[in-house]
C-alpha positions as CSV (number, residue, x, y, z in Angstrom):
1,M,-1.3,-24.1,5.6
2,K,-1.8,-27.8,5.9
3,N,-4.8,-27.7,3.5
4,V,-3.2,-25.4,0.9
5,G,-2.7,-27.5,-2.3
6,V,-5.1,-30.3,-1.2
7,D,-7.7,-31.1,-3.8
8,G,-11.1,-29.6,-2.9
9,S,-9.6,-27.7,0.1
10,T,-12.2,-25.0,-0.3
11,T,-15.1,-27.4,0.3
12,L,-16.7,-28.2,3.7
13,K,-16.5,-32.0,3.0
14,V,-12.7,-31.9,2.6
15,Y,-12.2,-29.5,5.5
16,E,-14.2,-31.7,7.8
17,S,-12.4,-34.8,6.7
18,R,-9.1,-33.2,7.8
19,G,-10.3,-32.3,11.3
20,G,-12.2,-29.2,10.5
21,Y,-14.7,-27.7,13.0
22,V,-13.5,-30.0,15.8
23,A,-12.0,-27.1,17.5
24,A,-15.2,-25.0,17.2
25,R,-17.2,-27.8,18.8
26,K,-14.6,-27.9,21.7
27,A,-14.8,-24.1,22.1
28,L,-18.6,-24.0,22.2
29,A,-18.6,-26.6,24.9
30,M,-16.5,-24.3,27.1
31,D,-17.3,-21.2,29.0
32,T,-16.6,-18.0,27.0
33,N,-14.1,-16.8,29.6
34,A,-12.2,-20.1,29.5
35,V,-11.7,-19.6,25.7
36,V,-10.4,-16.1,26.2
37,E,-8.0,-17.3,28.9
38,E,-6.7,-20.1,26.6
39,V,-6.0,-17.6,23.9
40,K,-4.3,-15.3,26.4
41,K,-2.2,-18.2,27.7
42,A,-1.1,-19.0,24.1
43,N,0.1,-15.4,23.8
44,L,-1.4,-15.2,20.3
45,R,-0.2,-11.8,19.0
46,G,-2.0,-10.2,16.1
47,R,-0.7,-11.1,12.7
48,G,-1.9,-8.0,11.0
49,G,1.0,-5.8,11.8
50,A,0.9,-4.4,15.3
51,G,1.5,-7.7,17.1
52,F,-0.9,-6.9,20.0
53,P,-2.1,-10.0,22.0
54,A,-5.5,-11.0,20.8
55,G,-6.8,-12.3,24.1
56,V,-5.7,-9.1,25.9
57,K,-7.5,-7.1,23.2
58,W,-10.7,-9.1,23.8
59,G,-10.4,-8.3,27.5
60,F,-10.9,-4.6,26.8
61,L,-14.6,-5.2,26.0
62,P,-17.0,-3.9,28.7
63,K,-18.1,-6.6,31.1
64,D,-21.7,-5.3,31.1
65,R,-22.1,-5.1,27.3
66,T,-25.3,-6.4,25.7
67,T,-24.1,-6.3,22.1
68,T,-20.8,-7.2,20.6
69,L,-19.7,-7.1,17.0
70,L,-16.7,-8.9,15.3
71,C,-14.9,-7.4,12.4
72,V,-12.5,-9.6,10.4
73,N,-9.9,-7.5,8.7
74,A,-9.4,-9.1,5.3
75,D,-8.4,-5.9,3.6
76,E,-4.7,-6.8,3.3
77,S,-3.6,-3.6,1.6
78,E,0.1,-3.6,2.8
79,P,2.3,-4.1,-0.2
80,P,3.5,-6.7,-1.0
81,T,1.4,-8.9,1.4
82,F,-0.7,-11.8,0.2
83,C,-0.8,-14.4,3.1
84,N,-4.4,-13.6,3.9
85,R,-5.4,-14.0,0.3
86,V,-3.8,-17.4,0.2
87,L,-5.8,-18.5,3.3
88,M,-9.1,-17.3,1.9
89,E,-8.4,-18.7,-1.5
90,H,-7.4,-22.2,-0.4
91,D,-8.8,-22.8,3.1
92,P,-11.8,-20.5,3.7
93,H,-13.4,-22.8,6.3
94,Q,-10.4,-22.4,8.5
95,L,-11.1,-18.6,8.7
96,I,-14.8,-19.3,9.3
97,E,-14.0,-21.7,12.1
98,G,-11.6,-19.1,13.6
99,T,-14.3,-16.5,13.3
100,I,-16.8,-18.7,15.1
101,I,-14.4,-19.3,18.0
102,A,-13.5,-15.6,18.3
103,A,-17.2,-14.5,18.1
104,Y,-18.2,-17.0,20.7
105,A,-15.4,-16.0,23.1
106,T,-16.3,-12.3,22.8
107,R,-20.0,-13.0,22.8
108,S,-20.4,-11.4,19.4
109,Q,-23.8,-11.9,17.6
110,V,-22.6,-10.7,14.1
111,A,-19.3,-11.1,12.2
112,Y,-18.4,-8.8,9.3
113,I,-15.6,-9.9,7.1
114,Y,-14.2,-6.8,5.5
115,M,-12.6,-8.0,2.3
116,R,-10.4,-6.0,-0.1
117,G,-12.4,-5.1,-3.2
118,E,-9.8,-6.5,-5.6
119,F,-10.2,-10.0,-4.2
120,H,-12.8,-11.1,-6.8
121,E,-12.1,-14.8,-6.9
122,Q,-11.5,-15.0,-3.1
123,F,-14.8,-13.3,-2.5
124,H,-16.7,-16.1,-4.4
125,V,-14.7,-18.8,-2.7
126,L,-15.3,-17.5,0.8
127,Q,-19.0,-16.7,0.1
128,K,-19.6,-20.3,-1.1
129,A,-17.9,-21.6,2.1
130,I,-20.1,-19.3,4.3
131,D,-23.2,-20.7,2.5
132,E,-21.9,-24.3,3.2
133,A,-21.4,-23.4,6.9
134,Y,-24.9,-22.0,7.2
135,E,-26.4,-25.1,5.6
136,A,-24.4,-27.4,7.9
137,G,-25.4,-25.5,11.1
138,Y,-22.0,-23.9,11.8
139,L,-23.5,-20.4,11.3
140,G,-27.0,-19.2,12.0
141,K,-29.6,-19.3,14.8
142,K,-28.3,-22.4,16.6
143,V,-24.6,-22.9,16.0
144,L,-23.7,-26.6,16.3
145,G,-27.1,-27.2,18.0
146,T,-26.3,-24.8,20.9
147,D,-28.2,-21.7,22.0
148,Y,-25.4,-19.5,20.5
149,A,-26.4,-17.6,17.3
150,L,-24.0,-16.0,14.9
151,E,-24.6,-14.3,11.6
152,C,-21.7,-13.7,9.2
153,Y,-21.5,-11.3,6.2
154,I,-18.8,-10.3,3.7
155,H,-18.4,-6.6,3.1
156,R,-16.2,-5.6,0.1
157,G,-14.1,-2.5,0.4
158,A,-13.0,-0.1,-2.3
159,G,-9.2,-0.5,-2.2
160,A,-8.1,2.2,0.3
161,Y,-4.9,1.4,2.1
162,V,-6.0,3.3,5.2
163,C,-9.0,1.0,5.6
164,G,-6.5,-1.6,6.9
165,E,-6.5,0.5,10.1
166,E,-9.3,-0.8,12.3
167,T,-11.3,2.4,12.7
168,G,-10.9,3.3,9.0
169,L,-12.3,-0.2,8.4
170,I,-15.2,0.5,10.7
171,E,-16.0,3.8,9.0
172,S,-16.0,2.2,5.6
173,L,-18.3,-0.6,7.0
174,E,-20.7,2.0,8.1
175,G,-20.9,3.4,4.6
176,K,-18.8,6.5,5.3
177,R,-15.6,7.7,3.8
178,G,-12.8,5.3,4.8
179,Q,-10.7,7.3,7.2
180,P,-9.6,6.6,10.7
181,R,-11.4,7.9,13.8
182,I,-9.9,9.9,16.6
183,K,-9.3,7.6,19.6
184,P,-10.5,7.3,22.4
185,P,-13.1,5.9,22.4
186,F,-11.5,2.7,21.1
187,P,-13.5,0.1,19.1
188,A,-13.7,-2.2,22.2
189,I,-15.9,0.5,23.8
190,E,-17.5,2.2,20.8
191,G,-16.8,0.7,17.5
192,L,-19.0,-0.4,14.6
193,F,-22.5,1.3,14.8
194,R,-21.2,2.7,18.2
195,R,-21.3,-0.8,19.7
196,P,-18.4,-2.7,21.4
197,T,-16.4,-4.2,18.6
198,V,-13.5,-6.6,18.2
199,V,-11.3,-6.3,15.1
200,N,-8.9,-9.2,14.2
201,N,-7.2,-10.1,11.0
202,V,-7.5,-13.2,8.9
203,E,-4.3,-14.9,9.9
204,T,-4.9,-14.2,13.6
205,L,-8.3,-15.9,13.5
206,S,-6.9,-18.8,11.5
207,C,-4.6,-19.6,14.4
208,L,-7.6,-20.1,16.8
209,P,-8.7,-23.6,15.6
210,H,-5.2,-24.9,16.2
211,I,-4.9,-23.4,19.7
212,M,-8.3,-24.8,20.8
213,E,-7.6,-28.2,19.3
214,R,-4.0,-28.6,20.5
215,G,-3.8,-26.3,23.5
216,A,-1.9,-23.1,24.4
217,D,1.2,-25.1,25.5
218,W,1.6,-26.6,22.0
219,F,1.2,-23.1,20.5
220,T,3.8,-21.5,22.8
221,G,6.2,-24.3,22.1
222,I,6.7,-23.0,18.5
223,G,9.2,-20.2,18.0
224,P,10.6,-17.7,20.6
225,P,8.5,-17.1,23.8
226,H,7.6,-13.5,22.9
227,S,6.6,-14.5,19.3
228,A,4.9,-17.8,19.7
229,G,3.1,-19.9,17.2
230,P,3.5,-20.5,13.4
231,K,3.6,-17.5,11.1
232,L,3.0,-17.0,7.4
233,F,5.8,-15.2,5.5
234,C,5.6,-13.8,2.0
235,V,8.6,-13.3,-0.2
236,S,8.6,-11.6,-3.6
237,G,11.0,-10.0,-6.0
238,P,13.8,-11.5,-8.0
239,V,13.9,-14.9,-6.1
240,N,13.5,-18.3,-7.6
241,K,10.4,-19.2,-5.7
242,P,8.3,-16.2,-4.7
243,G,5.3,-17.2,-2.6
244,C,3.8,-17.7,0.9
245,Y,5.5,-20.0,3.4
246,E,4.8,-21.1,7.0
247,A,7.5,-21.3,9.7
248,A,8.3,-20.4,13.3
249,M,9.2,-16.8,14.0
250,D,12.9,-17.6,14.7
251,I,13.6,-17.7,11.0
252,T,15.9,-15.1,9.6
253,V,15.4,-12.9,6.5
254,R,18.4,-14.7,4.9
255,E,16.7,-18.1,5.4
256,L,13.5,-16.9,4.0
257,I,15.3,-15.8,0.8
258,E,17.8,-18.6,0.5
259,R,16.2,-21.8,1.8
260,D,15.4,-24.4,-0.9
261,D,11.9,-24.9,0.7
262,M,11.2,-21.1,0.7
263,G,12.6,-18.4,-1.6
264,G,15.1,-20.7,-3.1
265,G,17.8,-18.0,-3.5
266,M,18.2,-15.2,-6.0
267,L,17.6,-15.5,-9.7
268,S,20.7,-16.2,-11.7
269,G,23.0,-13.3,-11.8
270,R,21.1,-11.3,-9.2
271,K,22.4,-10.3,-5.8
272,V,20.5,-8.7,-2.8
273,K,20.8,-5.0,-2.4
274,A,17.9,-4.4,0.0
275,V,14.9,-6.1,1.6
276,F,11.7,-4.7,3.0
277,P,11.0,-7.6,5.5
278,G,7.6,-6.6,6.8
279,G,5.9,-4.9,4.0
280,L,7.0,-1.5,2.8
281,S,5.9,0.4,5.9
282,M,8.3,-1.3,8.3
283,G,11.4,0.0,6.7
284,V,14.3,-1.5,4.8
285,L,17.3,-3.7,5.5
286,T,20.7,-3.7,3.7
287,V,22.5,-6.8,2.5
288,D,24.5,-6.8,5.7
289,E,21.4,-7.0,7.9
290,L,19.8,-10.2,6.6
291,D,20.3,-12.2,9.8
292,M,17.5,-10.3,11.4
293,K,14.9,-12.7,13.0
294,M,11.4,-12.4,11.6
295,D,9.8,-12.0,15.1
296,F,8.0,-9.2,16.9
297,E,11.1,-7.9,18.7
298,D,14.3,-8.2,16.6
299,P,13.2,-5.8,13.8
300,R,13.5,-2.9,16.2
301,N,17.2,-3.7,16.6
302,Y,17.6,-2.8,12.9
303,S,15.8,0.6,13.1
304,L,12.6,-0.8,11.7
305,L,9.0,0.0,12.9
306,G,8.3,-3.7,13.6
307,L,7.6,-7.0,12.0
308,G,4.5,-5.7,10.2
309,T,2.9,-8.2,7.9
310,A,6.1,-10.3,7.5
311,A,6.0,-9.8,3.8
312,A,9.5,-9.6,2.4
313,V,10.2,-7.8,-0.9
314,V,13.7,-8.2,-2.2
315,V,15.5,-5.5,-4.2
316,D,18.4,-6.6,-6.4
317,D,21.7,-4.9,-6.9
318,A,20.8,-3.7,-10.4
319,T,18.0,-1.5,-9.1
320,D,18.6,2.2,-8.6
321,I,17.7,3.0,-5.0
322,R,16.3,6.3,-6.3
323,L,13.5,4.4,-8.1
324,V,12.7,2.5,-4.8
325,L,12.6,5.8,-2.9
326,R,10.3,7.4,-5.5
327,N,8.0,4.4,-5.7
328,V,7.6,4.1,-1.9
329,A,7.0,7.9,-1.5
330,R,4.4,7.9,-4.3
331,F,2.4,5.1,-2.7
332,Y,2.0,6.8,0.6
333,G,1.5,10.2,-1.0
334,T,-1.5,8.7,-2.8
335,E,-2.9,6.7,0.1
336,S,-2.9,9.3,2.9
337,C,-6.5,10.0,3.7
338,G,-5.7,13.7,4.2
339,Q,-7.2,14.2,7.7
340,C,-4.0,15.0,9.5
341,T,-2.1,18.0,8.2
342,Q,1.4,16.7,8.7
343,C,0.6,13.4,7.0
344,R,-1.3,15.0,4.1
345,E,1.3,17.6,3.4
346,G,4.3,15.6,4.5
347,T,3.7,12.6,2.3
348,S,3.1,14.9,-0.6
349,W,6.3,16.8,0.0
350,M,8.3,13.5,0.3
351,Q,6.7,12.3,-2.9
352,R,7.7,15.5,-4.8
353,I,11.3,15.5,-3.4
354,A,11.7,11.8,-4.2
355,Q,10.5,12.4,-7.8
356,R,12.9,15.2,-8.1
357,I,15.8,13.1,-7.0
358,E,14.8,10.2,-9.3
359,S,14.5,12.6,-12.3
360,G,18.2,13.6,-11.8
361,A,17.5,17.0,-10.2
362,G,18.2,16.2,-6.6
363,R,20.1,18.4,-4.2
364,M,22.1,17.2,-1.2
365,E,19.9,19.2,1.1
366,D,16.9,17.1,-0.2
367,L,18.1,14.1,1.8
368,D,18.2,16.1,5.1
369,L,14.8,17.6,4.2
370,L,13.3,14.1,3.8
371,L,14.6,13.1,7.2
372,E,13.4,16.3,8.8
373,T,9.9,15.8,7.3
374,A,9.9,12.2,8.5
375,R,10.7,13.3,12.1
376,N,7.7,15.6,12.2
377,M,5.1,13.0,11.2
378,G,3.4,10.1,12.8
379,M,1.9,8.8,16.1
380,M,5.3,8.6,17.7
381,P,5.5,12.4,18.1
382,G,1.8,12.4,18.8
383,L,0.6,14.2,15.7
384,S,-1.5,11.6,13.9
385,I,-4.9,9.9,14.3
386,C,-3.5,6.6,12.9
387,G,-0.2,5.0,12.1
388,L,-0.2,5.6,8.3
389,S,2.3,8.5,8.6
390,D,4.6,6.3,10.7
391,G,4.4,3.7,8.0
392,A,5.1,6.3,5.4
393,T,8.2,7.7,7.1
394,Y,10.0,4.5,8.2
395,P,10.8,3.3,4.7
396,I,11.8,6.8,3.6
397,E,14.0,7.4,6.6
398,T,15.7,4.0,6.5
399,I,16.3,4.2,2.7
400,V,17.9,7.7,3.2
401,K,20.0,6.7,6.2
402,K,21.1,3.2,5.0
403,F,21.7,4.1,1.3
404,R,22.8,7.7,1.7
405,P,26.2,7.1,0.0
406,E,24.5,5.7,-3.1
407,L,22.0,8.6,-3.1
408,E,24.7,11.2,-2.7
409,A,26.8,9.6,-5.5
410,A,23.8,9.8,-7.8
411,I,23.2,13.4,-7.0
412,R,26.8,14.3,-7.6
413,S,26.7,12.6,-11.0
414,Q,23.7,14.5,-12.3
415,P,24.3,16.6,-15.5
416,A,25.2,20.2,-14.9
417,G,22.3,22.5,-15.0
418,Q,19.8,19.6,-14.5
419,V,18.5,21.0,-11.2
420,E,17.9,24.4,-12.6
421,A,16.2,23.1,-15.7
422,V,13.8,20.9,-13.7
423,L,13.0,23.6,-11.2
424,Q,12.4,26.1,-14.0
425,A,10.0,23.7,-15.7
426,A,8.1,23.1,-12.5
427,N,7.6,26.8,-12.0
C-alpha cells in the first residue's frame, strides 16, 4: 500500500517514479521456470480466501500446453471485504505489473480481469491504467521490447457472490450463467474456453512485483513461516477508524481493532460482542477469542473455516445476536446458485428458521435444527460442487454454538403464543 494516498498514484508517471515496472523487467529477463520457482520459494499463499500457494498452483498446468489463459479474480464479493477495491482504486499499475509477471511465468497469452460490476469508479481507473500500459509497451505484441506478447481485458461481472469461486467466474466469463463447474477437470487442465487456465486474485498478484524486486527471502522474512509476506486487513463496524490496513500475519484480531494506527478502538460507549475476522463465511469469534492471530493456521484453533479474506467486521454489545443470525442466513440463502440440492434447500431452510427466531417465534429445537442442517451441507461431507455451502454453514454454526445462551434466553423471553401466531400466519 506504499502508493495509496500518494498524489497521482493511479498514473503511470507516478508509478514509474516510485519504482514501478522494475520487477516486470527483471522477471521478463529470466526464464519462466525461474520465476515460478522464485514464487514457490516465497511461499506466496493466495490472498483470496483459500490460501493455496500460488507457485504450486501454477505448477499444475500441463507441461505440453500450447495455450494458457490468466484470469484475475477482482470480483471481491465476500462481505465486508474491500482490500482489492483499494488496490485497484489507488494503485492499478501494481496489479497490472503483477498480472504481467504471472502471465509471463505461466506462459499466458491473454489476461482477463474479472471485475465486480458494482466497481464503477474502479473500472474506469483500471481501464485508464491499462490504456497507459499499452501505450508504454508494457502490454501488447512486444512487452518491454521482448518477443513476449500479452493482451489484457477487463470483464465486468453482474454481482453474483458465487462468481468469486474460480469456475463460477470462468462460466460467467464465457457468457453463461455464473455457477461453479463440477471438478475435475480443474481449471489448470480445462478452464476458460476449455484451455489451461490460471486464476489468481488481485492481492495475490499485487505481491509479485515485490517478490521479484526484493527476492523470496525478503518476503518469507515477514510474518510467520507458514503465512509469509505482508497482508491487507479490512476492519469495519463500530470502530473509530474503519478501513484497510497492511501488516504481517502475526497480528491479532485485538490489535487490528485496538491499535491507534489501525481500527483505533471502539466508538465511545461501545464494546465488542463478536467479530467475523475473515469475512462472514469464515465464522465468528466471541470477545474472549480476540487474541487469534490473523494467519492461515490459527483460525482453525477457534473453530473457523480459515482466514478467508481477512476482513474483520465488528459487532458491538448492543446488537441482538438474532439480527446477526438472520442477516447472515439471508445473504447465503439469496446467493446460493441452486445447483446443489443440500445448499439450495439448506440455505433456504436456515434463512427461514433464522427469520422465525428473529421475529420472536423461535423454538429451542430450532437451534439444533440449524446445527443439523449445517452438518449436512458443504464440500467437507462431500456434497457440494463448490465451497459456498461451507461458507454458509460456518457463520451459522459458530453463532449458534458460541452465542447459544443468548439465543436461548431470547427464545425463553418471547411473548406467550407468539410461536403459534407466527406459524398460523405462515400457513
